[in-house]
C-alpha positions in Angstrom: -4.1 35.2 75.3 -1.8 34.4 78.2 0.1 31.7 76.1 0.6 34.3 73.3 2.2 36.8 75.9 4.5 34.0 77.2 5.6 33.1 73.6 6.3 36.8 72.9 8.3 37.2 76.2 10.4 34.1 75.4 10.9 35.2 71.8 12.0 38.7 72.9 14.9 37.3 75.1 18.2 36.7 73.5 18.7 33.0 72.6 21.7 32.4 74.9 22.4 28.9 73.6 22.4 30.1 70.0 24.6 33.1 70.9 27.0 30.9 72.8 27.3 28.4 69.9 27.8 31.2 67.3 30.5 33.0 69.4 32.4 29.7 69.8 32.0 28.8 66.1 33.2 32.2 64.9 36.1 32.2 67.4 37.2 28.7 66.2 36.8 29.8 62.6 39.1 32.8 63.2 41.6 30.5 64.9 41.5 32.5 68.2 42.0 31.3 71.7 39.5 32.3 74.4 42.1 34.6 75.8 43.0 36.2 72.5 39.4 37.0 71.6 38.7 38.3 75.0 41.7 40.6 74.7 40.7 41.8 71.2 37.1 42.5 72.3 38.1 44.2 75.6 36.4 41.6 77.7 37.5 39.6 80.7 38.3 36.0 79.7 35.8 34.8 82.4 33.1 36.9 80.8 33.7 35.4 77.3 33.9 31.9 78.9 30.4 32.5 80.4 29.1 33.7 77.1 30.4 30.6 75.2 28.9 28.3 77.9 25.5 30.0 77.5 25.5 31.3 81.1 26.3 34.9 80.4 23.8 37.6 79.5 25.5 39.7 76.8 24.6 43.4 76.1 24.4 44.9 72.7 27.8 46.5 73.3 29.5 43.2 74.2 28.1 41.5 71.1 29.2 44.4 68.9 32.7 44.3 70.4 32.9 40.5 69.7 31.7 41.1 66.2 34.3 43.7 65.5 37.0 41.5 67.1 35.9 38.5 65.0 35.4 40.7 61.9 31.8 39.5 61.5 28.4 41.4 61.6 26.6 41.5 64.9 23.7 39.6 63.3 25.9 36.5 62.7 26.2 36.1 66.5 22.5 36.4 67.3 20.3 35.5 64.4 18.7 32.0 64.2 18.2 30.5 60.8 15.0 31.7 59.1 12.8 30.5 56.3 12.7 32.4 53.0 9.4 34.2 54.0 9.7 35.8 57.4 7.0 37.7 59.3 7.9 39.1 62.7 5.0 40.5 64.7 5.6 43.4 67.0 7.2 42.2 70.2 8.8 39.2 68.4 12.4 38.9 67.3 15.8 38.7 69.0 15.9 41.6 71.4 19.1 42.4 73.2 19.3 45.1 75.9 21.9 47.8 76.1 24.1 48.3 79.1 22.2 51.6 79.6 18.5 51.6 80.6 15.9 52.5 78.0 17.7 51.1 75.0 17.1 47.8 73.2 17.9 46.5 69.7 15.7 44.0 67.9 17.2 42.3 64.9 14.6 42.2 62.2 16.6 40.7 59.4 20.2 39.6 59.2 22.5 39.9 56.2 22.1 36.7 54.1 25.3 35.2 52.6 26.8 37.5 50.0 24.5 40.4 50.9 25.6 43.3 52.9 22.9 44.6 55.2 21.2 43.9 58.6 17.9 45.6 59.6 17.1 46.5 63.2 14.2 48.1 65.2 15.5 50.3 68.0 13.3 51.4 70.9 14.8 54.3 72.8 13.7 56.2 75.9 15.1 59.6 76.9 18.2 59.6 79.1 21.9 59.5 78.6 23.4 59.5 75.2 24.2 56.0 73.9 27.7 56.2 72.4 28.6 53.3 70.0 32.1 52.2 69.3 33.1 51.9 65.7 31.8 48.7 63.9 33.5 46.8 61.1 35.6 48.9 58.7 33.5 50.4 55.9 30.1 50.0 57.8 27.4 52.5 57.1 24.3 53.0 59.2 21.0 54.1 57.6 18.3 55.2 60.1 14.7 56.4 59.8 12.8 57.7 62.8 9.4 56.1 62.9 8.1 57.7 66.2 9.4 60.3 68.7 12.5 62.4 68.2 16.1 61.4 68.3 19.6 62.8 68.2 21.8 60.5 66.2 24.8 60.3 63.9 28.5 60.9 64.2 29.7 61.5 67.7 31.0 65.0 66.9 28.0 66.1 64.8 24.8 64.3 65.7 21.5 65.5 64.0 18.1 65.9 65.6 15.5 63.9 63.6 11.7 63.4 63.8 9.2 61.0 62.4 10.0 60.2 58.7 13.5 61.7 58.8 16.4 59.7 57.4 20.1 59.9 58.1 23.1 57.9 56.8 26.5 58.0 58.5 29.7 56.0 59.0 29.2 53.1 61.4 33.0 52.5 61.5 33.4 55.7 63.5 32.1 56.6 67.0 28.4 57.5 66.8 25.6 58.3 69.1 21.9 57.7 69.7 19.8 59.7 72.2 16.0 59.6 72.4 14.6 63.1 72.8 11.0 61.9 73.4 9.4 58.9 75.1 8.6 56.0 72.9 11.1 56.8 70.2 11.3 54.1 67.5 14.1 54.0 64.9 14.5 51.6 62.0 18.2 51.1 61.4 19.9 49.3 58.5 23.6 48.4 59.0 25.3 48.2 55.6 28.5 46.1 55.5 31.1 46.3 52.7 
């Protein structure tokens, strides 16, 4: 049983070497220097250098900012290649913490080539509102609350939702997430156009 817990703990950590390689590959594909990408993403050049060397520990917000600056989905920066049939048990998957306590995002399924969606499992605890910067142009977020209660949607008009409730809103505009109950779980699909 102990070995299983250790495997789950290591599977839950962001794969820093993979993230480093993906950031560098996407930066080079875009023809950007380290300085230019850092500027576009609003990061210090030293922070980006650490991320590309695999010594940084990126937050969800940092990876979203890099994805927007590179014009690629967040998932392209964090998702390892997967076989055609994929099963992720609870506690497995690439989990990246937020800069704010009580918020994590686990990528469940990335957008395969020529498809336009990524699927996430969000675990949220009550506390401060998590404000998200706009994602790629045309992005939509579809969310279903699985447990707890949450306030989510456009920054100017978030909606309170409970278990089973669904919402769709523009992901390319400022939006918010806030857990209103302990143990809130939300399934989120990011749709890219």
